[in-house]
N, C-alpha and C positions, 0 to 999 in steps of 0.2 A: 716510833715503835720498832722499826727495823734495826736502828742503831742500838737501842737498848737490849734487844734480844740477842744481838751479837752475831748476825748473819749478814754477809756481804752480798752484793749483787751477783758475784760469781764465786765459786769455791776458791780458785786460784788462777792467776793469769800467767802468761809466759814471759813477761818482761822482767827485767832486773828492777827490784824495788828502788835501787839507787838512781835509776833513770827517770823516776817520777811516777811510775805505775803504782796504783793503790790497792789492787786486788789482794796480792800476797800479804802486804802489810796490814790491810784491813782484817783479813781472816785471822792473822796472828794476833793483832791488837785486840780484837773482840773476844777471842778465846782467852787471851791473857787477862782481859778485864773480868770475864766470868770467873776465872781462877782467883782473881783478887777478891771478888765478892764472896767466894767460898771461904777464903782465909779470913775475911772480915767477919763473916758469920761465926767462924771458930773463935775469933778473939772476943766477939760479943757474948759468946758462951752458950748459944742455943740456936737450934734450927730444926725444921721438920724434914723428914725423909718420906717420900711418897712413891709407893709402887703402884703405878697406874696400869692395871691389868684389864683384860676383857671380861673376866668373871667377877673380880673383886678389886676394890681400891683400898690399900692399906696405908696407914699413916702412923708414924712414930715421932715423938718429940724427944730429941736427945740434948743433953747438957754436957758441956765440957767444963767440969768442975775442977780445974787445976791440972788435968791430965788429958790433953787433946787426943792422945793415942788410945784412950780408954773412956769413951763417953758413957754417961749413965742415961738410961731410958726413963723419962718422966711419965710418959703416957703413950698408949697405943690403942688403935681402933681400926675397924674395917667396916666397909659398907658394900652392898651389891653394886657392881659397876654399872654405869649408865653412860651412853654416848661413846662407847669404845668398842671397836670390833677388830679382831685379828691384830691386836696390839697397837692400833692407831685410833686417834680421836676422830669420830665421824659425825658427832653432834656436839658442837661447842657448848650450847646452853645446858644440855643434859650433863656433860662432863663437868662443867663448872659447878653445877649444883651438887653433884656427887662429891667433888673435891671439897667444896664448902662444908658439906655435911660431915665428912670423915674428919676434916681438920677441926671442926667445932667439937665433935665428940672427943677427939684426942686432947684438945685444949681443956675440956672439962675434966677429963681423967687426970691430966697433968697439973691442973690448977694454974696454968700460965698461958700467956698469949705468945704466938710465934709469928714472925714476919718474913722469914727466909725459908726456901725449900729447895731440896735436891730431889730430882725425880728420875724415874726410869722411862725408857722408850723401848718397846719390844718390837714394833713393826717398822714401817718405813723402808721395807725391802733392803735390809742391811747387806752390805757388800764388802767383803774383805779384799784388800789389794795390797800388794807389796811394792816397795821401791828399794833400789840399791844404788850405791855409789862407792867409788874408790878415789881417794885423793892422796897427794903427796904430803907427808908430814912436814911441818914447817922447819926452818933451819934450826939445827940443834939436835934433831932426831928424837926428842921426847914429846909425846903427845900431850897437848894442852887443851883447854876448853875451846880455844879458838880453832884448833884442828877439828874437834868434835863438831862445832857449829859449821865449819867449812864442809865437812862430809855430809852433814844433814842438808845443807843448802844445795848440794850437788845432786840430791836424790830427785828422781822423777816422780812427781806426785800426780795422781789422776785429776783431770779437770772435770767440772760439773756440767759445763755447757751453759747456755743462756738461762738466767734465773726465771725468765718468763715462760719457759717451756715446761711441759709436764715432767721432763726428765731431770729437772734441776736437782742437784744433790749437794750435800754439805758434809764436811768431815766431822764425825762424832768423836773419834779417838785417833791419835797418831802417836805411835811409840816406837823408839828404836828397840829391836828385839835381839840383835846380835851384832857384835863387832868383830872384825878381822884385822890383824896386823901382820903384814908380810906373809899372808897366807895362813896364819894361825887362826882357826875358827873358834867360835863360841865364847869370845870374851864379853864380859858383862860391862866392864868399865875400863876403857883403854887409857884413861888419863894417867900420866906418869910413866907409862911404859915406853920403851925405846923401839924405834922401827922406822921404816921408810915409806910404806904405803898403808894407809888406814882405810878400811872399808866398813860399811854399815848396811844392815838390812832393816828396813822400816816397815812396820805394819800400819796400814791406814784403814779404818772402818768408816765407810760413808753410808749415809741414809738419805732418803728423800727429804729435801729441805722443808717441804710443807709439813711433814710429820713432826719434825723437830720444832718447827715454829709453832705448831698447834699446841704442843705440850707447854711451851713457854707462855703462849697466850692464855691458855687455861689457868695457869698458875697466877698470872697477872690479874686476870679477871676475878680470881678468888682472893685478891688482895695479898698475894704472896710474891716476894721478889725471887726470881729464879737465880740460884747460885750454881747451877750445873744440871746437865742431863746426861745420864749414864745408860749405856746399853744394858738391857735386862740380862742378856747372855753373859756379859761381863760381871755384873753385880752378883748374879747367882754363883758364878764360878769363884769369885773372891770370897764368898761366904762358905761354900761347901767343899772346895778343894783344899786339902791339907798342904802344908809347905812343901813336902817332898813330892806330892803330886803335881803342884805347880812347877816345880823345878825339873822333874824327870819326864814330865809329859802326861797329860790326862785330859779327857773330854768331860764336859758337863752338859747335861741335857735337862733343861727345865721344862717339864711337861705341864704347861699352863692351861688356862681355860680355853681361850680362843686360838692360841698358837703355842708352839714349842720352840724355845730358844736354844741354840746349839753353840757351844764354844770349845776352843782348844787352847790349852796352856802349854808352854814349854819354856824352860829356863826362867821361870818366874814371870813370864809375860804372856799377855793375850796375843795369840798369833793367828786366830781365825774366829769368826763369828758368823752365824747365819740363822735363818728362821725357817721352820716348817709350819706352814699355815694351817695346822691341824692341832687340836688339843682335846682336853677333857670334855668341853662342850659338844664336840662332834660325837663323842661316845654317847653322851646324853641324848643327842638328837637321834642317834641310831636306836637307842632303847625306846625313845618316844614313838618313833615310826614303827618299830617292830611290834610293839605291844599295845599301841593305841592310847598311851597316857600322854597328858600334856607335859610341858618341859619340866616344871617344878616337881611333878610326881615322878617323872623318869629320873631326875637328878637324885631324889631321895631313894628311889629303888636302887640306883647305881651305888650310892653310898652305903646303904644298909646291906645289900646282898650281892653287889657286883664283884666279879673276879675275872681275871684274864686267863685262868687255867681251871680245869676241872679238879675238884678237891675231894675225890673219893665217892662213895656210894650216896652220900647225902645230897649230891647234885641232882639225883633223880626226883626228889620230892618237890611238890609245888610250893611256891612262896606265899606265905601269909594265909595259909588255909586253916591251920589249927587254932583253937581258941586261945592258946598262949601267945599268939602273934597277932598284933593289931595292925599289921602292915596294910591290909585292904582298907580299913577305915582311915588310916593315916593318909593313904593315897587319895581317897575320896575327899579328905579335908584339903588336899593340895590341888583340887580341881580335876582329879582323874574321873573318868566315866565309871559308873557303877559296874562291879565285876560280873557282867552278864556273859563275858567271853571266858575262854579257858585261861585260868591264871597261869602265868609262865612258871616253868620249873627253873631251878638254878642252872641246869645244863642248857636250857633255852637262852638264859641270860648270858652265859659264857659264850654261846655260839654267836651272839650279836656283838659282844664286847671285844672278844679276842681278835677278830680280823682288823678292827680299827686300831687297836693298840699295836698290833704287828705292823700295820701300815705306817703309823707315826714313827715307830722305832726304825723301820727299814729306811724311811726317808731321811731320818737323822743320821743313820749309818752311812748312807750314800753321800750326804753332805760332808761328813767327816773323812770319808775315804778320798774324796776329791781334794781335801786339804792336806793329805799326807798322813792320816791317822795310822795307816798300815806300817809306817816307818818307825813309830814309837816303840821303844823296847818293851813296854808293859801293855799298851793299848787298854789302859784302865779307863772306865767310864763311871761317872757319878750321876745318879738321877736325883732330881728334886722337883718341886712343884706339887700341886694338889693331886694330880693323877698318879704320881709316883707311889702314893700310899695305898693304892688299890691292891688287894691280894692278887698275886700272880704276875704283876707287872715286872717285878725284879727278875723272876725266873724267865719270863718272856724276853726281857732285855739281855739276859745272859745267853740265851739261845740265839737271838738275832745279832747281837754285837760280837759274840764269839769269844770274848775274853772276860777278864775280871770286871765285875760291875757291882756297885753297892749303892744303897740309898744314902744321900747326903745328910749330914747333920750340921746345920748352919752354926756359925760361930755364935757364942753366947755373950750377952752384954748384961751388965748390972741393971737391975730393975725391969728386965724384959719378962713379961708374964709367960709362964710355961705354954699357954695356949697359942702363943705367937712365936714359939721357938723351934717349930718343926719344919719339915721339908717344904710345905706350902708357902712359907714365908722367907725362903732363901734370898729372893731378890731384895726384900725389905732389909734384912740384916746385912746383905751385901752393900747396900747404900750406906749403912752405918760404918762398915769397914772403909768404904771409899771416903766418906766424910771425915773420918778420923785420921786417915793417912792417904791422901790422894796420890795415886801412882804417877810417877813422872811421865810427862808427855812432852812433845815438841814445844808446846806453849811455855814450858818452864825454862826453856833455854833463852839466851839473851838476844837472839836474832831470828827472824823468820826464815822459812825454807823456800828455795826456788823451785817452781813446779815444771813438770812436763808429764805427758800421759803415759800410763803403763797399765798392766793388768796382772791378776794373780798368776794365771797360766801355770807353768810348771815350776816357777821359782820357789814356791812354798814347799813343794815336794822335795826339791833338791836341798833346800836349806835345812829342813827337818832331817833328811837322810844324812847330810854331811855333818850335822850336829852330833851324830852318834858314830 
């Protein structure tokens, strides 16, 4: 099982692979094998993409009908999530059943069977780290692919520690984000250029190995072959950030159910990802506790009447009192207690919702500031996820984040039903983007990278600042 899933006993070791050590080569080889399975699924023409969230699990079956870069959606479905909390699987049996259920519904909608799946991972305590190296260009003075590989092998990659400890981590994504040649910063592809010293900045996103393994195990248990695991933060940004935003620098905040994924793009690359372990479900819990409804009733109340800001004089009226509104009976149908207590007004609801939304956005802002968001020329942020649709969230984000903020509009695909084309499904459509054109990672190069430990520290700040 371990070999098939593609995770070694350690993330990377410190020895030279040519000297007989296997850790570095194993990590490289196993990620490379996963990449080959993704390409094989593309060639076979069909795969499933699964967004495994804390509130819902979504599945789409996509078909590559002659144009890999533009797949067609054959079917899509969603079910209430089970066995997942804060973006990680906590009950394998429940998660497996939920995955089986949503895949079966999607297969019926598509009229086909599917055997390969690309999935998201939200939790696992994602940690962005950077590595850098500078090497001499080979004789002749023109940068070749061998020089590129040499620079990457010289990078210092974080080590995970012993796999049997609770702190064992594995690399989810590893990408070169910027190259320098003789001090010239911001090069995207140095091959073919002339110079003497070649430098590279590498972004590495690591997660708890157990969280990544559990996603792969759940897919296997549901009779699906894993062809890749993608960070939810990464997938949502791929879907919602426009080309110029990815190039010039922008943040993406996916306000999910059990957690909110935060990412930062610059020069077309993911340069930072993190997680705020709060989301829309926590807003629902606040409403439930504040007004005495059970969770499902509070969720419905939040959806029908919730807002993060006061919207005029109508906020003073009680909710669901008039005969034209059936909210009270609806709530009782969802298991709420009979309305023997004072029915909340809309202003009461705002008073409960607003502090939690502000807290989530403030925590996301803090994560982004630590990554150097302040150095971006635009400081644009894009919101997606289910909670982003709530009235007043955009205005609150504009106040908290301090700059240009918009609600993301995920990329559109042929055959995708309109009900699945909005901000709550950004990660799902981001998986389609990833499946159609997998971004280049270290695993796509011809040789593995040599490791040593480092951390994010101030390097990301300096790199973003120097890029402008």
